[in-house]
VEXMIVEX-644900 format. One record per residue: residue number from 1; chain; residue in three letters; x, y, z of N, C-alpha, C in turn. Coordinates in nm, 4 decimals, always signed. Layout:
REM VEXMIVEX-644900
+-----+--------+---------+----------+----------+----------+----------+----------+----------+----------+----------+----------+
| num | cadena | residuo |       nu |       nv |       nw |      cau |      cav |      caw |       cu |       cv |       cw |
+-----+--------+---------+----------+----------+----------+----------+----------+----------+----------+----------+----------+
| NUM |      A |     ALA |        X |        Y |        Z |        X |        Y |        Z |        X |        Y |        Z |
...
+-----+--------+---------+----------+----------+----------+----------+----------+----------+----------+----------+----------+
END
This chain:
REM VEXMIVEX-644900
+-----+--------+---------+----------+----------+----------+----------+----------+----------+----------+----------+----------+
| num | cadena | residuo |       nu |       nv |       nw |      cau |      cav |      caw |       cu |       cv |       cw |
+-----+--------+---------+----------+----------+----------+----------+----------+----------+----------+----------+----------+
|   1 |      A |     MET |  -0.4456 | -19.8584 |  +9.4213 |  -0.4737 | -19.9232 |  +9.2950 |  -0.6135 | -19.8868 |  +9.2450 |
|   2 |      A |     LYS |  -0.7116 | -19.8867 |  +9.3368 |  -0.8483 | -19.8532 |  +9.2988 |  -0.8579 | -19.7084 |  +9.2519 |
|   3 |      A |     LYS |  -0.7829 | -19.6191 |  +9.3164 |  -0.7856 | -19.4782 |  +9.2766 |  -0.7269 | -19.4611 |  +9.1367 |
|   4 |      A |     LEU |  -0.6198 | -19.5329 |  +9.1071 |  -0.5583 | -19.5254 |  +8.9750 |  -0.6545 | -19.5750 |  +8.8678 |
|   5 |      A |     LEU |  -0.7204 | -19.6848 |  +8.8939 |  -0.8186 | -19.7385 |  +8.8010 |  -0.9326 | -19.6397 |  +8.7789 |
|   6 |      A |     LEU |  -0.9790 | -19.5781 |  +8.8847 |  -1.0851 | -19.4784 |  +8.8752 |  -1.0407 | -19.3584 |  +8.7923 |
|   7 |      A |     VAL |  -0.9190 | -19.3127 |  +8.8124 |  -0.8653 | -19.1995 |  +8.7355 |  -0.8551 | -19.2359 |  +8.5877 |
|   8 |      A |     VAL |  -0.8053 | -19.3548 |  +8.5569 |  -0.7911 | -19.3982 |  +8.4172 |  -0.9274 | -19.4099 |  +8.3511 |
|   9 |      A |     LEU |  -1.0218 | -19.4711 |  +8.4187 |  -1.1568 | -19.4839 |  +8.3625 |  -1.2228 | -19.3475 |  +8.3429 |
|  10 |      A |     SER |  -1.2049 | -19.2579 |  +8.4358 |  -1.2597 | -19.1226 |  +8.4215 |  -1.1982 | -19.0511 |  +8.3020 |
|  11 |      A |     PHE |  -1.0681 | -19.0666 |  +8.2853 |  -1.0001 | -19.0044 |  +8.1720 |  -1.0527 | -19.0600 |  +8.0397 |
|  12 |      A |     LEU |  -1.0667 | -19.1926 |  +8.0316 |  -1.1180 | -19.2530 |  +7.9087 |  -1.2606 | -19.2071 |  +7.8782 |
|  13 |      A |     LEU |  -1.3423 | -19.1977 |  +7.9804 |  -1.4790 | -19.1501 |  +7.9626 |  -1.4792 | -19.0068 |  +7.9099 |
|  14 |      A |     LEU |  -1.3939 | -18.9239 |  +7.9638 |  -1.3828 | -18.7855 |  +7.9188 |  -1.3373 | -18.7783 |  +7.7738 |
|  15 |      A |     VAL |  -1.2365 | -18.8566 |  +7.7385 |  -1.1847 | -18.8561 |  +7.6013 |  -1.2928 | -18.8992 |  +7.5032 |
|  16 |      A |     PHE |  -1.3626 | -19.0068 |  +7.5326 |  -1.4657 | -19.0550 |  +7.4416 |  -1.5841 | -18.9596 |  +7.4329 |
|  17 |      A |     SER |  -1.6202 | -18.8935 |  +7.5398 |  -1.7328 | -18.7994 |  +7.5355 |  -1.6968 | -18.6740 |  +7.4572 |
|  18 |      A |     ILE |  -1.5709 | -18.6363 |  +7.4545 |  -1.5289 | -18.5186 |  +7.3779 |  -1.5164 | -18.5516 |  +7.2302 |
|  19 |      A |     THR |  -1.4688 | -18.6694 |  +7.1955 |  -1.4419 | -18.7024 |  +7.0557 |  -1.5648 | -18.7517 |  +6.9799 |
|  20 |      A |     GLN |  -1.6673 | -18.7946 |  +7.0450 |  -1.7821 | -18.8494 |  +6.9752 |  -1.8487 | -18.7506 |  +6.8797 |
|  21 |      A |     PRO |  -1.8769 | -18.6244 |  +6.9168 |  -1.9383 | -18.5333 |  +6.8210 |  -1.8525 | -18.5098 |  +6.6979 |
|  22 |      A |     VAL |  -1.7218 | -18.5100 |  +6.7110 |  -1.6347 | -18.4948 |  +6.5952 |  -1.6542 | -18.6124 |  +6.5011 |
|  23 |      A |     TYR |  -1.6633 | -18.7331 |  +6.5557 |  -1.6854 | -18.8518 |  +6.4738 |  -1.8171 | -18.8411 |  +6.3966 |
|  24 |      A |     ALA |  -1.9224 | -18.7948 |  +6.4636 |  -2.0515 | -18.7806 |  +6.3974 |  -2.0443 | -18.6800 |  +6.2843 |
|  25 |      A |     THR |  -1.9712 | -18.5715 |  +6.3024 |  -1.9578 | -18.4717 |  +6.1973 |  -1.8828 | -18.5289 |  +6.0777 |
|  26 |      A |     VAL |  -1.7750 | -18.6002 |  +6.1040 |  -1.6986 | -18.6609 |  +5.9955 |  -1.7856 | -18.7603 |  +5.9202 |
|  27 |      A |     THR |  -1.8620 | -18.8399 |  +5.9927 |  -1.9493 | -18.9377 |  +5.9294 |  -2.0540 | -18.8697 |  +5.8426 |
|  28 |      A |     ALA |  -2.1157 | -18.7638 |  +5.8944 |  -2.2217 | -18.6967 |  +5.8194 |  -2.1692 | -18.6363 |  +5.6905 |
|  29 |      A |     SER |  -2.0494 | -18.5792 |  +5.6918 |  -1.9988 | -18.5154 |  +5.5718 |  -1.9201 | -18.6105 |  +5.4837 |
|  30 |      A |     GLY |  -1.8695 | -18.7204 |  +5.5395 |  -1.7865 | -18.8126 |  +5.4636 |  -1.8652 | -18.9276 |  +5.4043 |
|  31 |      A |     THR |  -1.8933 | -19.0294 |  +5.4835 |  -1.9561 | -19.1493 |  +5.4301 |  -2.1050 | -19.1316 |  +5.4003 |
|  32 |      A |     ALA |  -2.1680 | -19.0316 |  +5.4545 |  -2.3107 | -19.0114 |  +5.4257 |  -2.3325 | -18.9919 |  +5.2762 |
|  33 |      A |     ASN |  -2.2414 | -18.9208 |  +5.2119 |  -2.2499 | -18.9024 |  +5.0675 |  -2.2417 | -19.0379 |  +4.9969 |
|  34 |      A |     GLN |  -2.1514 | -19.1232 |  +5.0414 |  -2.1359 | -19.2558 |  +4.9802 |  -2.2599 | -19.3423 |  +5.0040 |
|  35 |      A |     ILE |  -2.3147 | -19.3360 |  +5.1236 |  -2.4362 | -19.4124 |  +5.1541 |  -2.5515 | -19.3622 |  +5.0678 |
|  36 |      A |     PHE |  -2.5633 | -19.2294 |  +5.0539 |  -2.6685 | -19.1726 |  +4.9704 |  -2.6521 | -19.2190 |  +4.8262 |
|  37 |      A |     GLU |  -2.5305 | -19.2101 |  +4.7742 |  -2.5052 | -19.2499 |  +4.6358 |  -2.5382 | -19.3973 |  +4.6137 |
|  38 |      A |     ALA |  -2.5055 | -19.4828 |  +4.7092 |  -2.5274 | -19.6262 |  +4.6941 |  -2.6732 | -19.6682 |  +4.7129 |
|  39 |      A |     ASN |  -2.7487 | -19.5948 |  +4.7949 |  -2.8836 | -19.6398 |  +4.8306 |  -2.9963 | -19.5491 |  +4.7846 |
|  40 |      A |     CYS |  -2.9681 | -19.4216 |  +4.7633 |  -3.0756 | -19.3247 |  +4.7405 |  -3.0717 | -19.2583 |  +4.6033 |
|  41 |      A |     ALA |  -2.9512 | -19.2411 |  +4.5498 |  -2.9345 | -19.1628 |  +4.4269 |  -3.0024 | -19.2265 |  +4.3064 |
|  42 |      A |     GLY |  -3.0314 | -19.3548 |  +4.3112 |  -3.1023 | -19.4191 |  +4.2007 |  -3.2366 | -19.3534 |  +4.1729 |
|  43 |      A |     CYS |  -3.3038 | -19.3107 |  +4.2759 |  -3.4326 | -19.2404 |  +4.2626 |  -3.4197 | -19.0913 |  +4.2885 |
|  44 |      A |     HIS |  -3.3210 | -19.0516 |  +4.3683 |  -3.3086 | -18.9121 |  +4.4122 |  -3.1795 | -18.8473 |  +4.3637 |
|  45 |      A |     ILE |  -3.1449 | -18.8671 |  +4.2388 |  -3.0208 | -18.8106 |  +4.1861 |  -3.0261 | -18.6580 |  +4.1933 |
|  46 |      A |     ASN |  -2.9223 | -18.6010 |  +4.2537 |  -2.9128 | -18.4545 |  +4.2731 |  -3.0358 | -18.3949 |  +4.3419 |
|  47 |      A |     GLY |  -3.0993 | -18.4718 |  +4.4292 |  -3.2133 | -18.4226 |  +4.5053 |  -3.3471 | -18.4336 |  +4.4344 |
|  48 |      A |     SER |  -3.3473 | -18.4814 |  +4.3125 |  -3.4746 | -18.4942 |  +4.2411 |  -3.5450 | -18.6232 |  +4.2837 |
|  49 |      A |     ASN |  -3.6527 | -18.6573 |  +4.2156 |  -3.7234 | -18.7821 |  +4.2405 |  -3.7727 | -18.8323 |  +4.1064 |
|  50 |      A |     ILE |  -3.7202 | -18.9432 |  +4.0595 |  -3.7580 | -18.9936 |  +3.9276 |  -3.8925 | -19.0658 |  +3.9295 |
|  51 |      A |     VAL |  -3.9425 | -19.0981 |  +4.0474 |  -4.0700 | -19.1697 |  +4.0586 |  -4.1859 | -19.0710 |  +4.0755 |
|  52 |      A |     ARG |  -4.1719 | -18.9762 |  +4.1683 |  -4.2766 | -18.8766 |  +4.1951 |  -4.2099 | -18.7400 |  +4.2063 |
|  53 |      A |     ARG |  -4.2235 | -18.6589 |  +4.1037 |  -4.1510 | -18.5323 |  +4.0955 |  -4.1742 | -18.4397 |  +4.2140 |
|  54 |      A |     ASN |  -4.2946 | -18.4341 |  +4.2659 |  -4.3225 | -18.3410 |  +4.3768 |  -4.2702 | -18.3916 |  +4.5117 |
|  55 |      A |     LYS |  -4.2162 | -18.5111 |  +4.5160 |  -4.1594 | -18.5669 |  +4.6391 |  -4.0064 | -18.5645 |  +4.6313 |
|  56 |      A |     ASN |  -3.9529 | -18.4546 |  +4.5819 |  -3.8071 | -18.4432 |  +4.5700 |  -3.7454 | -18.4030 |  +4.7035 |
|  57 |      A |     LEU |  -3.6148 | -18.3842 |  +4.7041 |  -3.5427 | -18.3548 |  +4.8279 |  -3.4946 | -18.2105 |  +4.8347 |
|  58 |      A |     PHE |  -3.5612 | -18.1230 |  +4.7629 |  -3.5281 | -17.9811 |  +4.7704 |  -3.6000 | -17.9188 |  +4.8899 |
|  59 |      A |     LYS |  -3.5437 | -17.8124 |  +4.9408 |  -3.5904 | -17.7509 |  +5.0654 |  -3.7407 | -17.7214 |  +5.0636 |
|  60 |      A |     LYS |  -3.7885 | -17.6646 |  +4.9560 |  -3.9305 | -17.6283 |  +4.9465 |  -4.0207 | -17.7525 |  +4.9562 |
|  61 |      A |     ALA |  -3.9841 | -17.8585 |  +4.8857 |  -4.0643 | -17.9816 |  +4.8887 |  -4.0546 | -18.0500 |  +5.0248 |
|  62 |      A |     LEU |  -3.9354 | -18.0514 |  +5.0835 |  -3.9214 | -18.1113 |  +5.2170 |  -4.0106 | -18.0396 |  +5.3174 |
|  63 |      A |     LYS |  -4.0114 | -17.9075 |  +5.3115 |  -4.0952 | -17.8289 |  +5.4032 |  -4.2439 | -17.8554 |  +5.3758 |
|  64 |      A |     ARG |  -4.2837 | -17.8535 |  +5.2492 |  -4.4237 | -17.8757 |  +5.2109 |  -4.4739 | -18.0119 |  +5.2575 |
|  65 |      A |     ASN |  -4.3852 | -18.1120 |  +5.2532 |  -4.4235 | -18.2485 |  +5.2896 |  -4.3892 | -18.2842 |  +5.4343 |
|  66 |      A |     SER |  -4.3591 | -18.1826 |  +5.5163 |  -4.3225 | -18.2014 |  +5.6576 |  -4.2069 | -18.2995 |  +5.6739 |
|  67 |      A |     MET |  -4.1099 | -18.2882 |  +5.5858 |  -3.9911 | -18.3732 |  +5.5896 |  -3.8658 | -18.2895 |  +5.6098 |
|  68 |      A |     ASP |  -3.8784 | -18.1778 |  +5.6775 |  -3.7667 | -18.0846 |  +5.6915 |  -3.6982 | -18.0948 |  +5.8281 |
|  69 |      A |     SER |  -3.6875 | -18.2175 |  +5.8783 |  -3.6134 | -18.2409 |  +6.0030 |  -3.5413 | -18.3747 |  +5.9915 |
|  70 |      A |     ILE |  -3.4362 | -18.3893 |  +6.0686 |  -3.3619 | -18.5154 |  +6.0689 |  -3.4531 | -18.6293 |  +6.1136 |
|  71 |      A |     GLU |  -3.5383 | -18.6023 |  +6.2105 |  -3.6285 | -18.7060 |  +6.2622 |  -3.7254 | -18.7539 |  +6.1545 |
|  72 |      A |     ALA |  -3.7854 | -18.6618 |  +6.0805 |  -3.8829 | -18.6989 |  +5.9774 |  -3.8164 | -18.7772 |  +5.8645 |
|  73 |      A |     ILE |  -3.7009 | -18.7304 |  +5.8215 |  -3.6303 | -18.8003 |  +5.7138 |  -3.5828 | -18.9361 |  +5.7628 |
|  74 |      A |     SER |  -3.5307 | -18.9425 |  +5.8834 |  -3.4863 | -19.0706 |  +5.9397 |  -3.6017 | -19.1697 |  +5.9471 |
|  75 |      A |     ASP |  -3.7191 | -19.1225 |  +5.9846 |  -3.8358 | -19.2101 |  +5.9957 |  -3.8746 | -19.2687 |  +5.8605 |
|  76 |      A |     ILE |  -3.8780 | -19.1861 |  +5.7568 |  -3.9186 | -19.2385 |  +5.6256 |  -3.8108 | -19.3286 |  +5.5666 |
|  77 |      A |     VAL |  -3.6838 | -19.2977 |  +5.5924 |  -3.5769 | -19.3856 |  +5.5444 |  -3.5838 | -19.5188 |  +5.6193 |
|  78 |      A |     THR |  -3.6095 | -19.5147 |  +5.7472 |  -3.6175 | -19.6367 |  +5.8282 |  -3.7362 | -19.7234 |  +5.7891 |
|  79 |      A |     ASN |  -3.8551 | -19.6629 |  +5.7820 |  -3.9787 | -19.7398 |  +5.7664 |  -4.0382 | -19.7384 |  +5.6266 |
|  80 |      A |     GLY |  -3.9929 | -19.6471 |  +5.5411 |  -4.0494 | -19.6368 |  +5.4067 |  -4.1903 | -19.5805 |  +5.4090 |
|  81 |      A |     LYS |  -4.2418 | -19.5497 |  +5.2909 |  -4.3788 | -19.5000 |  +5.2787 |  -4.4135 | -19.4951 |  +5.1306 |
|  82 |      A |     ASN |  -4.5283 | -19.5490 |  +5.0944 |  -4.5725 | -19.5537 |  +4.9557 |  -4.4621 | -19.6134 |  +4.8677 |
|  83 |      A |     ASN |  -4.4113 | -19.5382 |  +4.7700 |  -4.3079 | -19.5898 |  +4.6795 |  -4.1686 | -19.5944 |  +4.7416 |
|  84 |      A |     MET |  -4.1515 | -19.5310 |  +4.8562 |  -4.0214 | -19.5263 |  +4.9229 |  -4.0022 | -19.6532 |  +5.0050 |
|  85 |      A |     PRO |  -3.8999 | -19.7337 |  +4.9718 |  -3.8778 | -19.8567 |  +5.0493 |  -3.8178 | -19.8285 |  +5.1865 |
|  86 |      A |     ALA |  -3.8326 | -19.9227 |  +5.2759 |  -3.7730 | -19.9138 |  +5.4094 |  -3.6274 | -19.9607 |  +5.4027 |
|  87 |      A |     TYR |  -3.5419 | -19.8932 |  +5.4774 |  -3.3999 | -19.9272 |  +5.4804 |  -3.3534 | -19.9754 |  +5.6174 |
|  88 |      A |     LYS |  -3.4476 | -20.0042 |  +5.7072 |  -3.4097 | -20.0452 |  +5.8424 |  -3.3326 | -20.1764 |  +5.8451 |
|  89 |      A |     ASP |  -3.3497 | -20.2605 |  +5.7453 |  -3.2772 | -20.3865 |  +5.7405 |  -3.1474 | -20.3764 |  +5.6601 |
|  90 |      A |     ARG |  -3.1262 | -20.2616 |  +5.5944 |  -3.0064 | -20.2443 |  +5.5109 |  -2.9060 | -20.1460 |  +5.5683 |
|  91 |      A |     LEU |  -2.9537 | -20.0493 |  +5.6462 |  -2.8661 | -19.9467 |  +5.7011 |  -2.8763 | -19.9450 |  +5.8535 |
|  92 |      A |     ALA |  -2.7659 | -19.9171 |  +5.9177 |  -2.7626 | -19.9038 |  +6.0634 |  -2.8299 | -19.7722 |  +6.1029 |
|  93 |      A |     PRO |  -2.8839 | -19.7630 |  +6.2233 |  -2.9475 | -19.6382 |  +6.2672 |  -2.8575 | -19.5151 |  +6.2517 |
|  94 |      A |     GLN |  -2.7284 | -19.5281 |  +6.2804 |  -2.6369 | -19.4146 |  +6.2651 |  -2.6223 | -19.3753 |  +6.1184 |
|  95 |      A |     GLN |  -2.6206 | -19.4723 |  +6.0285 |  -2.6130 | -19.4428 |  +5.8857 |  -2.7380 | -19.3688 |  +5.8394 |
|  96 |      A |     ILE |  -2.8534 | -19.4111 |  +5.8882 |  -2.9790 | -19.3446 |  +5.8527 |  -2.9775 | -19.2012 |  +5.9030 |
|  97 |      A |     HIS |  -2.9346 | -19.1817 |  +6.0255 |  -2.9254 | -19.0467 |  +6.0817 |  -2.8302 | -18.9601 |  +5.9988 |
|  98 |      A |     ASP |  -2.7153 | -19.0159 |  +5.9629 |  -2.6170 | -18.9414 |  +5.8848 |  -2.6706 | -18.9038 |  +5.7466 |
|  99 |      A |     VAL |  -2.7420 | -18.9962 |  +5.6831 |  -2.7999 | -18.9671 |  +5.5520 |  -2.9071 | -18.8592 |  +5.5644 |
| 100 |      A |     ALA |  -2.9858 | -18.8639 |  +5.6694 |  -3.0875 | -18.7599 |  +5.6907 |  -3.0218 | -18.6235 |  +5.7069 |
| 101 |      A |     ALA |  -2.9144 | -18.6178 |  +5.7846 |  -2.8411 | -18.4916 |  +5.8021 |  -2.7821 | -18.4458 |  +5.6695 |
| 102 |      A |     TYR |  -2.7319 | -18.5387 |  +5.5913 |  -2.6758 | -18.5072 |  +5.4591 |  -2.7829 | -18.4496 |  +5.3672 |
| 103 |      A |     VAL |  -2.9002 | -18.5105 |  +5.3661 |  -3.0104 | -18.4618 |  +5.2818 |  -3.0478 | -18.3191 |  +5.3196 |
| 104 |      A |     LEU |  -3.0606 | -18.2925 |  +5.4484 |  -3.0932 | -18.1558 |  +5.4919 |  -2.9832 | -18.0570 |  +5.4536 |
| 105 |      A |     GLN |  -2.8591 | -18.0969 |  +5.4690 |  -2.7475 | -18.0102 |  +5.4320 |  -2.7488 | -17.9821 |  +5.2820 |
| 106 |      A |     GLN |  -2.7703 | -18.0839 |  +5.2034 |  -2.7753 | -18.0653 |  +5.0578 |  -2.8954 | -17.9795 |  +5.0177 |
| 107 |      A |     ALA |  -3.0080 | -17.9976 |  +5.0836 |  -3.1266 | -17.9158 |  +5.0539 |  -3.0971 | -17.7689 |  +5.0814 |
| 108 |      A |     GLU |  -3.0262 | -17.7413 |  +5.1904 |  -2.9871 | -17.6028 |  +5.2219 |  -2.8984 | -17.5440 |  +5.1132 |
| 109 |      A |     ASN |  -2.8165 | -17.6266 |  +5.0499 |  -2.7261 | -17.5824 |  +4.9439 |  -2.7868 | -17.5993 |  +4.8045 |
| 110 |      A |     ASN |  -2.9158 | -17.6272 |  +4.7985 |  -2.9885 | -17.6475 |  +4.6737 |  -2.9252 | -17.7578 |  +4.5880 |
| 111 |      A |     TRP |  -2.8673 | -17.8568 |  +4.6550 |  -2.8062 | -17.9736 |  +4.5921 |  -2.6938 | -17.9362 |  +4.4954 |
| 112 |      A |     ARG |  -2.6256 | -17.8261 |  +4.5233 |  -2.5072 | -17.7899 |  +4.4437 |  -2.3875 | -17.8638 |  +4.4947 |
| 113 |      A |     ARG |  -2.3037 | -17.9071 |  +4.4075 |  -2.1805 | -17.9804 |  +4.4462 |  -2.0635 | -17.8885 |  +4.4498 |
+-----+--------+---------+----------+----------+----------+----------+----------+----------+----------+----------+----------+
END
C-alpha cells in the first residue's frame, strides 16, 4: 500500500512539474494582456506614457531607464516610483510577473498588435 501511494505521489509530482511552465506561458500571453489593459493602459496605451513621455514602454526607453528585465519591471509595478503607483495590493505576484513579461514582449514587437 505504501509503495502504491509513493508511486501515485511521484506521478502527480512529475505531472505538475511538467505542466507548470506551459501554464505560465499561457498566462503571460493570455490574461497578461487583460491585466495590462485593466491596470496599465490608462497611462501606457500602446506602450506610450501620457504622464511622462520619456518613461514609455518602448525598448529604447526601457533600456535607457534600466527597466529592460522582468525583475526591474516587476519591482516598479510592485512598489511604484514617482508618478507610477504601486500594485502590490491590487495584483498577485504571478500577475505582476506576467505583466512584466508581456511588457518586454510587446517592447520587442514595438507594441504592434
